[in-house]
C-alpha positions as CSV (number, residue, x, y, z in Angstrom):
1,M,111.5,138.3,19.8
2,V,109.3,136.8,22.4
3,V,110.9,134.4,24.8
4,W,108.6,132.0,26.8
5,R,110.0,130.9,30.2
6,R,108.6,128.1,32.3
7,S,107.9,129.2,35.8
8,A,110.0,127.2,38.3
9,L,107.1,127.3,40.7
10,T,104.7,125.8,38.1
11,S,107.2,123.0,37.3
12,F,107.6,122.2,41.0
13,S,103.9,122.1,41.6
14,F,103.5,119.8,38.6
15,L,106.2,117.5,40.0
16,L,104.5,117.3,43.4
17,L,101.2,116.3,41.7
18,V,102.9,113.6,39.7
19,L,104.7,112.3,42.8
20,A,101.4,112.2,44.7
21,A,99.7,110.3,42.0
22,C,102.5,107.7,41.8
23,A,102.9,107.3,45.6
24,G,99.5,105.6,46.0
25,P,97.2,106.0,49.0
26,V,98.2,108.7,51.4
27,P,97.3,107.6,55.0
28,V,95.2,109.9,57.1
29,S,96.4,110.3,60.7
30,S,93.9,108.7,63.0
31,V,93.5,106.7,66.2
32,V,92.0,103.3,65.5
33,G,91.5,102.1,69.1
34,V,92.4,102.4,72.8
35,R,92.6,99.4,75.0
36,I,93.4,99.4,78.8
37,D,95.8,96.5,79.3
38,D,94.9,93.5,81.4
39,G,96.0,93.4,85.0
40,A,94.8,94.1,88.5
41,R,91.4,95.7,88.9
42,S,91.3,96.4,92.6
43,V,93.3,98.5,95.0
44,A,93.1,99.1,98.8
45,V,92.3,102.5,100.3
46,G,95.5,104.5,100.5
47,S,97.3,102.3,98.0
48,T,98.0,102.7,94.3
49,L,97.5,100.7,91.1
50,T,99.1,101.5,87.8
51,L,97.1,101.1,84.6
52,S,98.5,101.2,81.1
53,A,96.8,101.6,77.8
54,T,97.6,100.4,74.3
55,V,96.8,102.9,71.5
56,E,96.6,101.8,67.9
57,T,97.3,104.7,65.5
58,V,97.6,105.4,61.8
59,G,100.0,107.9,60.3
60,S,101.4,110.5,62.7
61,A,98.5,110.5,65.2
62,S,99.6,110.9,68.8
63,D,99.2,107.8,71.1
64,A,98.8,110.0,74.2
65,V,95.7,109.3,76.4
66,S,94.1,111.2,79.2
67,W,92.9,109.4,82.3
68,T,89.7,110.1,84.2
69,S,87.7,108.5,87.1
70,S,83.9,108.5,87.2
71,D,84.1,108.9,91.0
72,G,87.1,110.7,92.3
73,G,85.8,110.2,95.9
74,V,86.3,106.4,95.5
75,A,89.6,106.5,93.4
76,S,91.6,109.2,91.7
77,V,93.8,108.7,88.7
78,S,96.9,110.6,87.6
79,P,97.8,111.7,84.1
80,T,100.0,108.7,83.9
81,G,97.3,106.1,84.9
82,V,98.2,105.7,88.5
83,V,95.0,105.0,90.4
84,T,94.9,105.9,94.1
85,G,92.2,104.3,96.4
86,E,90.4,107.0,98.3
87,A,87.3,105.2,99.8
88,V,85.7,101.8,99.6
89,G,83.5,101.4,96.5
90,T,83.7,101.0,92.7
91,T,84.6,103.5,90.0
92,V,85.1,103.5,86.3
93,I,88.5,104.5,85.0
94,T,88.6,105.7,81.4
95,A,91.6,106.2,79.0
96,T,90.6,108.6,76.2
97,S,92.7,109.4,73.1
98,E,94.0,113.0,73.2
99,F,94.1,112.9,69.3
100,D,90.5,111.7,68.9
101,T,88.3,112.0,72.0
102,T,85.7,109.7,70.5
103,V,88.0,106.8,71.0
104,F,88.4,105.4,74.5
105,D,88.3,102.4,76.8
106,S,87.0,102.0,80.3
107,V,87.4,99.4,83.1
108,S,85.8,99.0,86.5
109,V,88.1,99.4,89.5
110,S,87.1,98.2,93.0
111,V,88.5,100.0,96.0
112,V,88.7,97.7,99.1
113,A,89.4,98.5,102.7
114,A,93.0,98.4,103.7
115,P,93.7,95.7,106.3
116,A,93.2,97.3,109.7
117,V,91.9,96.8,113.2
118,E,89.6,99.7,114.0
119,A,88.6,98.9,117.6
120,V,88.9,96.4,120.4
121,T,86.3,96.4,123.1
122,I,85.5,94.2,126.1
123,D,81.8,93.5,127.0
124,E,82.3,94.5,130.7
125,S,84.9,96.9,131.9
126,E,84.5,96.0,135.6
127,L,84.0,92.6,137.2
128,T,83.8,91.4,140.7
129,L,84.6,87.7,141.4
130,A,84.7,85.4,144.4
131,V,87.9,83.6,145.1
132,G,87.9,80.3,143.1
133,S,85.3,81.4,140.6
134,T,85.8,81.9,136.8
135,V,84.3,84.0,134.1
136,D,84.7,84.2,130.4
137,I,85.5,87.7,129.2
138,R,84.2,88.3,125.6
139,V,86.1,90.7,123.4
140,S,84.9,92.3,120.2
141,V,87.3,93.2,117.4
142,V,86.3,95.4,114.5
143,A,88.6,94.5,111.6
144,V,88.5,95.4,107.9
145,G,90.3,94.3,104.9
146,G,91.0,90.8,106.2
147,A,93.1,91.9,109.2
148,D,93.7,89.3,111.9
149,E,91.0,89.5,114.6
150,S,92.8,87.6,117.3
151,V,93.9,89.2,120.6
152,A,96.6,88.4,123.2
153,W,95.4,88.3,126.8
154,S,97.3,89.3,129.9
155,S,96.8,90.0,133.6
156,S,98.5,92.7,135.5
157,D,98.7,90.5,138.6
158,T,98.5,86.7,138.1
159,G,98.6,86.3,141.9
160,V,95.1,87.9,142.0
161,A,93.6,86.7,138.7
162,T,94.8,84.7,135.7
163,V,93.5,84.8,132.2
164,S,93.7,82.1,129.5
165,A,94.3,82.4,125.8
166,S,90.6,82.3,125.2
167,G,89.8,85.0,127.8
168,R,88.7,82.9,130.8
169,V,89.5,84.6,134.0
170,E,90.1,82.7,137.2
171,A,90.0,84.5,140.6
172,I,93.1,83.4,142.6
173,A,93.2,85.6,145.7
174,V,91.6,88.8,147.1
175,G,92.8,91.9,145.3
176,V,92.5,93.8,142.0
177,A,94.0,92.9,138.6
178,E,93.7,94.5,135.2
179,I,92.9,92.0,132.4
180,Q,94.0,93.3,129.0
181,A,93.2,92.2,125.4
182,V,95.7,93.5,122.8
183,S,95.1,93.2,119.0
184,V,97.7,90.9,117.5
185,F,97.5,92.8,114.2
186,D,97.8,96.3,115.7
187,A,99.1,96.5,119.3
188,S,97.8,100.1,119.6
189,K,94.3,98.7,119.6
190,R,93.5,97.3,123.1
191,A,90.9,97.1,125.8
192,S,90.9,96.2,129.5
193,A,88.7,95.2,132.3
194,T,89.3,95.7,136.0
195,V,88.7,92.5,138.0
196,T,88.1,92.8,141.8
197,V,88.5,89.5,143.6
198,A,86.6,89.2,146.9
199,A,86.5,86.5,149.6
200,G,84.0,83.8,148.5
201,S,81.0,82.8,150.5
202,Q,81.3,79.4,152.2
203,E,77.6,79.1,152.9
204,P,76.1,76.0,151.3
205,G,73.5,76.7,148.6
206,V,74.7,80.2,147.8
207,P,75.7,80.5,144.1
208,A,79.5,80.9,143.7
209,T,80.3,79.8,140.1
210,L,78.5,79.5,136.8
211,S,79.8,77.1,134.2
212,V,78.8,76.0,130.7
213,V,77.1,72.6,130.4
214,A,76.4,72.6,126.7
215,G,76.1,74.9,123.6
216,D,79.5,76.6,123.5
217,G,81.7,76.6,120.4
218,Q,79.0,75.6,117.9
219,S,78.5,76.7,114.3
220,A,75.3,76.9,112.2
221,T,74.1,78.6,109.1
222,A,73.5,82.4,109.6
223,G,69.9,83.1,110.5
224,S,69.3,79.5,111.8
225,A,69.3,77.9,115.2
226,V,72.3,76.2,116.7
227,P,72.0,72.4,117.1
228,V,72.3,72.4,120.9
229,P,70.6,75.2,122.9
230,P,73.0,76.7,125.5
231,S,72.8,75.5,129.1
232,V,74.7,76.4,132.3
233,R,75.1,75.1,135.8
234,V,75.1,77.1,139.1
235,L,77.3,75.7,141.9
236,D,78.0,76.8,145.4
237,A,81.5,77.2,146.9
238,A,81.6,73.5,147.7
239,T,80.7,72.7,144.1
240,N,77.2,71.6,144.9
241,P,74.5,72.3,142.4
242,V,72.2,75.1,143.4
243,P,68.5,74.7,142.3
244,N,65.8,77.3,141.9
245,V,68.2,80.1,141.0
246,S,67.3,82.7,138.4
247,V,69.7,82.9,135.4
248,T,69.4,85.6,132.8
249,F,70.6,85.0,129.2
250,A,71.3,87.8,126.8
251,V,72.6,88.0,123.3
252,T,75.9,90.0,123.4
253,A,77.2,89.7,119.8
254,G,76.0,88.8,116.3
255,G,72.4,89.7,116.7
256,G,69.9,86.9,116.5
257,R,67.6,86.0,119.4
258,I,67.1,83.5,122.2
259,T,64.1,81.6,123.6
260,P,63.0,82.3,126.2
261,D,64.1,85.9,126.4
262,T,63.4,86.1,130.1
263,S,65.2,84.6,133.1
264,V,65.4,80.8,133.5
265,M,65.3,78.9,136.8
266,T,67.8,76.2,137.5
267,D,66.5,72.7,137.9
268,A,67.4,70.1,140.6
269,S,70.9,69.7,139.0
270,G,71.5,73.5,139.1
271,V,71.1,73.6,135.3
272,A,69.4,76.5,133.4
273,S,68.8,75.9,129.7
274,L,67.5,77.9,126.7
275,S,65.0,76.4,124.3
276,S,66.7,77.8,121.3
277,W,69.4,80.2,120.1
278,L,68.8,81.6,116.6
279,L,72.0,83.2,115.1
280,G,72.1,86.6,113.4
281,T,71.8,86.8,109.6
282,T,75.4,88.1,109.2
283,A,78.1,85.4,109.0
284,G,80.6,85.6,111.8
285,S,80.8,85.5,115.6
286,N,77.8,85.3,117.9
287,S,77.7,85.1,121.7
288,V,75.3,84.8,124.6
289,R,76.1,85.7,128.2
290,A,74.4,83.9,131.2
291,T,74.4,85.7,134.5
292,V,73.1,84.6,137.9
293,S,70.3,87.2,138.5
294,G,71.1,89.7,141.2
295,S,74.5,88.1,142.0
296,S,77.0,90.4,143.7
297,P,79.8,90.1,142.8
298,S,78.4,89.2,139.3
299,I,78.6,85.6,138.4
300,S,78.4,85.0,134.7
301,T,79.8,83.1,131.7
302,S,79.5,83.2,128.0
303,M,79.0,80.9,125.0
304,S,80.0,81.5,121.5
305,A,78.9,80.3,118.1
306,V,79.9,81.0,114.5
307,G,77.3,81.8,111.8
308,T,78.3,80.5,108.4
309,A,77.0,81.4,104.9
310,G,74.1,79.4,103.6
311,A,73.4,77.9,100.2
312,P,74.0,80.0,97.2
313,S,71.2,82.4,96.2
314,A,70.6,83.6,92.6
315,L,68.9,86.7,94.1
316,T,72.0,88.0,95.9
317,S,75.0,86.6,94.1
318,T,77.1,89.0,92.0
319,V,78.7,89.0,88.6
320,A,81.4,91.4,87.1
321,A,83.4,91.8,83.9
322,D,87.1,92.5,84.0
323,T,86.7,94.7,80.8
324,A,83.4,96.2,79.9
325,T,84.4,97.4,76.4
326,L,85.9,95.1,73.7
327,W,86.6,95.3,70.0
328,A,84.1,93.4,67.9
329,D,87.0,91.4,66.4
330,G,86.0,87.8,67.3
331,V,89.1,87.4,69.5
332,S,89.1,90.0,72.3
333,T,88.2,88.6,75.7
334,S,87.0,89.7,79.1
335,R,87.2,87.7,82.3
336,I,83.8,87.2,84.0
337,T,83.9,86.7,87.8
338,I,81.0,85.5,90.0
339,Q,80.8,85.7,93.8
340,L,78.1,83.4,95.2
341,K,76.2,84.8,98.2
342,D,73.6,83.3,100.4
343,A,70.0,84.6,100.9
344,F,71.3,87.2,103.4
345,G,74.1,88.5,101.2
346,N,76.9,86.6,103.0
347,D,79.8,85.5,100.7
348,V,79.6,81.7,100.2
349,T,83.0,80.4,101.2
350,T,82.8,76.9,99.9
351,G,83.0,75.6,96.3
352,G,81.2,72.8,94.6
353,A,78.3,74.7,93.0
354,T,77.5,74.6,89.3
355,V,77.6,78.0,87.6
356,T,76.5,78.1,84.0
357,F,75.9,80.5,81.1
358,G,73.4,80.2,78.2
359,A,74.1,81.0,74.6
360,L,74.7,84.6,73.7
361,E,73.6,86.7,70.7
362,L,77.0,88.4,70.4
363,G,80.1,86.4,71.1
364,T,80.7,83.2,73.2
365,I,81.3,82.3,76.8
366,D,82.5,79.2,78.6
367,P,79.3,77.2,79.3
368,V,80.4,76.3,82.8
369,A,82.3,78.7,85.1
370,A,85.5,77.4,86.7
371,D,85.4,76.9,90.5
372,E,88.2,79.0,92.0
373,G,87.3,78.2,95.6
374,G,85.9,80.3,98.3
375,G,82.6,80.7,96.5
376,R,84.3,82.5,93.5
377,Y,83.9,81.3,89.9
378,A,85.2,82.6,86.6
379,A,84.6,82.3,82.9
380,T,86.0,83.8,79.7
381,Y,83.8,85.8,77.3
382,T,85.1,86.1,73.7
383,A,83.8,89.0,71.6
384,G,81.8,88.4,68.4
385,A,82.4,90.1,65.1
386,A,79.3,92.3,65.3
387,V,78.9,95.7,67.0
388,G,76.5,95.9,69.9
389,T,75.9,95.3,73.6
390,V,75.7,91.8,75.1
391,T,74.2,91.0,78.5
392,I,75.6,88.2,80.5
393,R,73.5,86.6,83.2
394,P,74.9,83.4,85.0
395,S,72.8,80.7,86.6
396,V,73.6,78.7,89.8
397,E,72.2,75.2,90.0
398,G,69.9,76.1,87.1
399,V,68.4,79.3,88.6
400,A,69.2,82.6,86.7
401,F,70.9,85.4,88.7
402,S,69.0,88.6,89.3
403,A,72.3,90.4,88.6
404,S,73.9,90.6,85.1
405,V,76.8,92.4,83.4
406,S,76.9,94.1,80.0
407,I,79.8,94.3,77.6
408,T,79.9,96.8,74.7
409,L,81.5,95.6,71.4
410,M,83.0,98.5,69.4
411,P,83.9,98.6,65.7
412,T,87.5,97.6,65.1
413,T,88.3,100.6,62.8
414,A,86.9,104.2,62.6
415,G,84.6,104.5,59.5
416,T,84.1,100.8,58.8
417,G,81.6,100.3,56.0
418,R,81.8,103.9,54.8
419,L,83.0,105.2,51.4
420,D,82.8,108.9,51.2
421,V,84.0,110.3,47.9
422,L,84.9,114.0,48.1
423,A,85.4,116.1,44.9
424,E,88.0,118.7,45.6
425,E,88.9,121.7,43.5
426,A,91.5,121.3,40.8
427,V,95.0,121.7,42.2
428,A,97.7,123.4,40.0
429,A,98.1,121.6,36.8
430,G,95.5,118.8,37.2
431,Q,92.3,117.7,38.9
432,V,92.9,115.8,42.1
433,V,90.1,113.7,43.5
434,L,90.3,112.6,47.2
435,A,88.5,109.4,48.3
436,H,88.1,108.4,52.0
437,A,87.6,104.8,52.7
438,E,88.3,102.6,55.7
439,G,90.2,105.4,57.4
440,A,92.7,106.1,54.6
441,T,92.8,108.9,52.0
442,L,93.5,108.1,48.4
443,A,94.8,110.8,45.9
444,A,94.9,110.5,42.1
445,V,95.3,112.9,39.2
446,V,92.6,112.7,36.6
C-alpha cells in the first residue's frame, strides 16, 4: 500500500503565493523626495543656523539624510543639519537621502560678518595748538556686520583742552592733554591723540586759527561732486582775517579727489576755497583736512561729507533664490530676492523703483516684485509641472539685469512615466510575474 503525503512545506509555500496574489500591489521601499524646509538662509560668522529636511518615503525606506557643505571654509554643517558660519561668503548646503543618494535637495546659505568694531584710529596722534584755537579731530572706525560706528570723546585734562561730542578740540590753557575716542559698540577699541597747548602769538597778522566757512556736513551721490566746495578762513589771535596765507587741502577719508590738489592762498577776507570736491565711489564717510602751510604749532580743521548710493543699475544689482531646487508639481515655491545696487556696486538704500519679471517657460512668477524697503525687493516663483531648469532675470525700470538665478524642477516621483515589466522565474507552485510601475511593485499568480 502506497500512502501519498502532502509536504507541509509545499502547502505553506502555496499558501504564501495565494496570499501574495490576493493582497494586491506590494509597495517597494523607496525615497520619493527630499526637501529642505523653509527658514533662515543666512548666518553670522561664529553663529549657527539649524536646517531641517522633510523626506517623503514609500514602504520601509529610511528617512535619514546626510548633510554636506560645498565650501566648509565658509560654513560647516553637522550630521543633524546645524550650520556654523566660518567665514564671510556663500556656500551650498545639501541634504541627501541615505537610503537613495540620488535623491537630495540643496539651498544656498550666506555667511555674513558678525557685528564687530575692528579698529578705531585718529588721523593725527600728536597736535600742538595755541591757546584759544580749535581743531577738529577726525576718527576712523572700521566696523563690520552693522556694528555701531559712533565713538565717545573725552579729555584727560579739561583745564588744558576740551573736546566736543563731534571731536572738536579747544585749547584752554598751556599744558598737555590726551584726547581719547572710544568705540560705543566695543570699549576695548579706542584711539588717542596727545594735544600740546602753547601760548598763542599776539602779533597781528599771524595765523592763529582756521575755521570752516562752507562745505562741511554735506552729502552727495558717491563718485560725484558735493554741491558746495569746501572753504576755510584764517584768523589771527585778534580774530582778524589773514590774507595771502597758503592753505593745503588733502583728502583724508573716503577716496575721491579735490581741485586744486595744490595749496590755495587766502583772499582779502582770509578765505581759501577749493574749486570742487569729488567724493569717492564707495558710499560712506568722506573727509578733507585743511592746514595752514608751515604752521607750528599746526593749525588745521576738517570737513566731512557722506557719499550715498546712486540710481539703481541693472549691471550690478543682484538676484537670489531662497530654494534652488523644487518639485515640478505646479505648487512648490521659491522666494526670489533682489538687491538693487548703483553703478559702483553700492547697495541702494531707498525704495520706489519698479522691478519686474517677464513670462517664464517653466512655472510662473509675480510680474512685479514687492518693495521691501532699503533697496530690497522680493517675488514668489511657483514651479511648473514640467521637469527642467528655469532662468529668472529681473528688470529694473525696464532694463534687464546682467545677473540671473536658475531653479531646477525635479520629477515628483522616482520612475515617473516608466513601466518596466520583469519576467521572473516560476516560484514554487505557480508563475509569479512582477511589474514595476510608478515606484510600486505588483505581484500576481498566472
